N, C-alpha and C positions, 0 to 999 in steps of 0.2 A: 152335429155332435154324436159320437158313438154312444150307444147303439141307436140304429135308426128307429126301430120298433119299440116303443115304450112298453108294450105288453110282453115282450120276449122274456120268458121264464129263465131265470139264472139261479145259481147256487154259489154261495160264498162259504167255503169250508177249507180249513187247514192252510189258510193263506192263499187259496186260488179261487179264481172264477171258473166255474163249470158251466159249459154251454150245453143245451139240449141236442142229442144226436137225432138227426134227420133220417128216420129209418127208410131203407129200401132192402131188398132180399138179401143183397150182399153183406150189408152192414148187420142184419139181423143174424145171419149165419156167424160172422165174425165174433160178435158178442156172445153168441150162444143162447139167444133167446127168441125162440120162435114166435112169430107175430100173434098167433092165436093163443098164446098161453100168458097170463098175467105175470110180469117179471117181479121176482122177489124183492123185498125192501132191503136196501143196504143202508146201515147206519152212517150218518154223515161223519167223515173222518176228522179227527181233532188234531193229530200230529203228523203222521206219515200220510201225504197225500196219495191216493190211488188214482189210476188212470181213468177209470170208469167208476161210476157210482149210479145207484138207482133210488130214486126217491119219488113219492107220490105217483107211482105207476109210470115213471119216465126215466129213460136213460139220460145220463149226462156224461160229457167228456171233459177232462181237465184242459183248460185253455191257457190262462195267463195269471201272473200275480197283479192285483190291482196297483201296488205301488210301482211295480216295473212299468205297467201301462201308462201310469200317471207320469213317470220320469222321462218316457220317451214319446209322450203325446205331441210334443212340438215337432218331432221328426216324422211321426206317422201322419199328422194332419197339419202341415205348416201353415196353410191359408187360414183354417179355423183357429189355430194358436194366435196367429198375427192379428186376427180380428179381436180376439180376446184381449190381446195385449193392448190394442188401441183403445178398448172399451175401458179396460182397467185404468188407463192414464187419463182418458177423458173425464173419468169419474173424480179424478183428483186434481182437475182443473188444467191439465195439459193438452193442447191440440194435438200434439203428437208426442210420442215417448221422448223424454228427455235423455240428454247424453252427457257423460262427464268428460267428454273429449272434444275439445275445440277443433283439433286437427285429426283427420282421419288417418288410419294406417297407410293408405295409398299416398295421400299427400305428405305424411311423414317420411315415407320411402324417397319421395321426389326431393324434399328439401334437405333431408339429412344424408342421403346417399348418392343420389344422382347428381344434382346441382354442385355439391363440393368437388366431385370428380372433375368437373368441366371448368369450374371457376378458375380464372386467372387473377392472381394477386398482383398488387402494385409492384412487387419486388420480383418481377419476371417469373411469376409462376408458370408451371406447364401443366397440360391437362393430366389428371390423375394424381396431382399433388396439392390440389386445392384444400385449404384448412377449413373445417367446420366452423372453427371459433372466428376465422376470417370472414366467413360468409355472414355469420350472425352480426358481427361488428359492422359490416358494410349495409346490411339490410336496416339495422338499427339507425345508422347514420343517415340514410336515405329517408327513413321515416321522420327523424328529428328535423332534416332540412326542409322536408314538405309539410311538417307540422301536422302529420296524420297520426301521431301516437307518441307514446313515451315508453322508454325501455324500463326494464326492472320487473319484478313480480308483482302481481295485484292480489293481496290477500283476501279481498272480498270475493274474488272469482273463485279461488280455491276453496274458500269455505262453503261457497254457494254450491260447488260440485260435491263437496263433502256432505252437505245437508241432503242433497239429493240421494245420496247413498244410505242415509240413516232414517229420513222421515217416513211417515206412513204408518197407519194403525195396523197393530197386529190382528190377524184374523185367527179365530180359533179353529183347529183342524179337528173335524169329526171323524171317528172311526167307522168304517163300513161294518154294518152289522153281519154277524154269521147267519147262515141258514138261507132260506128261500127269499128271493126278491126279484122285482121285475126290471125290466130294462129302463123305465122311467125312474125308479127308485135309484138305480145305479148312476143314472145321469145326474140326479140332483146331488149325489155325493161327489160325483166326478167334477162337476161345476164349482162346488164348495171347495174341493181339494185343489183344483186347478188354480183358483183365485189365490190360495195361500201359497201354492208352489210357484205361480207366476211371481207373486211379490217377492219371494225369496230369490228367484232367479235374477229379477230386475235389480234387487239390491246388490247381488253378487256382480252383476254386469257393471252397474254404476261405480261400485267400488274399484273394480278392475281398471276401469277407464279412467277414473281419477288417479289411480296409481300410475297408469301408463303416461297420462298427461303430466304428472309431476315429474316423471323420468325425462319426458320430452323438454320440459322447461329447465330442467337441470343441464341437459345436453345442450340446450340453446343459451348456456350462460346465464340462466335465470330471467331471460327477457320474454316472460310470458306475453307482454304486450305485442312483441313482434310475431308470436305465434297466432294470436287473435287478429292481427293485421293482416297476415297472410291468408288466413282462412276466410276472412271478410272481403279482402281485395280481390282474390280469385286469380291473381295473375302476378308474375314477378319476372324481371329479367336483369341480369347482371353480366356484363362482359359478353354479350351475345348468346348467352344460354338462359333459358327460362321455361316457364309454363303457363298455360291458361286453362281455366276451367271450361268444360264443354257442357253447356246445358245446366240443369239443376241438380243433376245426379253427381256422384263421386267419381267423374271421369275427366281426364285432362289430356291436353295436347302438351307434349314436352318437345322441346326443340333446342337447336343450336344453329346460329347463323353461319353461313359460309364465309361471309366478308367477300370483298372483291379479289378474284383470282384470275390468272390467265391460263389459257391452253394454246398449244402450237399445233399447227397442221403439217402435212408432210413436205410442204415448201418452206418451212421455218417462219411462217406468218403467225402473228399471235393475236388472239382473240380475248378480249376482256369480257368476263362474266360478272354479272351484277351480284349484289348480296341477296341471299335468300335464306329461308329457314327449312333446314331439313328436320322433319319432325316425325314423331310416332304418336299415335293415339291409343289410350288405354282402353277404348271400347272393343278392340278386336285384336287379331295377331299383330304383332309389333314389327310391321314391315315399314321401313323409311319412305316418306314421301317428301316432295318438295311443296310446301304449303301454298306459296304465292305463285301467280302466274309465271312460268318459267320455261326456258327452252335450254336443251342440252342434247349432245349426241345420245346420251343414255336414256332421254326421256322421249316417249312415242310422239308426243305433240306439244305444242306451245299453249299450255293450259295450266289451270290450278290443280293442286291436290293429286299430283301424278306419282305413282310408285316408280321408284328408282330401279333400272334393270341391274340386278347384281347377280353374277353367275354363282351357282351353287350355294346361294343363301337360303336357309330355312328359317322363316320369321318365327321367332318364339310365340307360342300360343297363348301363355299366360303372363300376366304383369309380374315383373320382377326388376329389381335395380340392374342386375347384370343383364337381362334381356333387353332393356331400353339402352343402356350404355353401348352394348354390342350393336344393336340396330342402328343408332346414331352414328357410331363410328364407321360401320360398313357404308351407310349412306354417303356420309361426307368423303370417305376414302374413294368411292366409286366416282363421285363428281370431280374430285381433285386428280385422281391418278387413273381412273378406270378407262379413259379414251386412249387408245393406242393409235396415234397418227400414222404409223407405218401400215397397220392392218386395216385402218379405218373402221374399227369395230362399232357396234351400236346400232341405232336405227337410223342415224345419219352421219354424214361424214362433214367436217369444217370446211373443206376445200371443194366439195360437190363433185369429186372424182369417184367417189365410192357410192354405196347404196343410199337412197333416201325414200323412207317409207311414208313420210307424211308431208313433203314439200316445205320442210322447215329450213330457212336460210340464216346464215350466222353472218352475213356480210356486214351487218351494222354493228357487230361487236368487233370487227377487225380494226386494229390500231397499228401505227408506225412502231418500229422498233425503238425509236427514240422518244416514245411517249414518256412524259415526266413521271408518271407512276412506275414505269419499268425502270428508267433510269436511276431514279431515287431509291430503288429497292423497296418501295412500299408495296408492291404487288409482286408475288411469286408466280412464275409460269410452272404449274405443278406437274405437268407431264412432260417436261423437258429433261428426261432422264433416260430415255429409251435409246 
């Protein structure tokens, strides 16, 4: 905690902390005080703070306002502030700082913005036209069928979040005395003031999170139990679009399944490609990958978690609903429509007449034109438009 030296001489005057000037010849000339001459005493300012003052034979320079320093301490010393925050809550019986939010902002973006975009309703919905209300209705139905929860708001939960925002003893704030003090005395005041400031900041955070959570519950049609179920379950899939949590932190794999689809080669032969998950991870740049072991002309190998070769695509660097949606659509479109059987583009060609960079064969995917899935219209040959 600042200051590191408990014996550092300080002056608190006119609402500012003054630090001692460390003299060298250039500084001595600038302040107009020759080193061999005892500097004249300057009365401590009361209202208008001066840039320099002299007290007890030492020069001091105006540095900062204690209150401003207190308000930005969490930005200047984030690790130290986080330790103080953990100690603060441990002293109140919490192993970790509590939250008024069951669903994080990132997860809320996934379930309120991304999933509804892709969800297909029973009434022949199309991507981009999924209803958020329909999504919550279907998740709630899944829960009730599986016996994993109940729909509707839980007032005890909301009251619990609210109490977290109100409880806690008030700590009296002591004023920093004017005049001379040491670094150790300033640190004692700072620790006390930080405790009071931290409590106020934590209450504000909890109250804000409670309000955000209540807004989420309202947006979910009042189904607070569904929100808690999603946060606890860590995964969801509806109509081939879903997410799953990665590790213990607030990171997720968001995906959409390809379904079975067909590609044709330059001789008109059809190859059926299996279902796979085109996914993006929130841990890094939003570049689409095929999560399972998969092979395709636009994938370098027959392996897992391969980035899809997409021409002129710049993966968004930060998580957002629009970035995830764009990345997933780009990845799906590349698998469906990106292989040109005339140009035999990609790392491999279906018919082995073009380049082959990894010895990947697609002969086991080749099917007859009268295959039942093709004849029945259940599978589309997606690149048969060139």
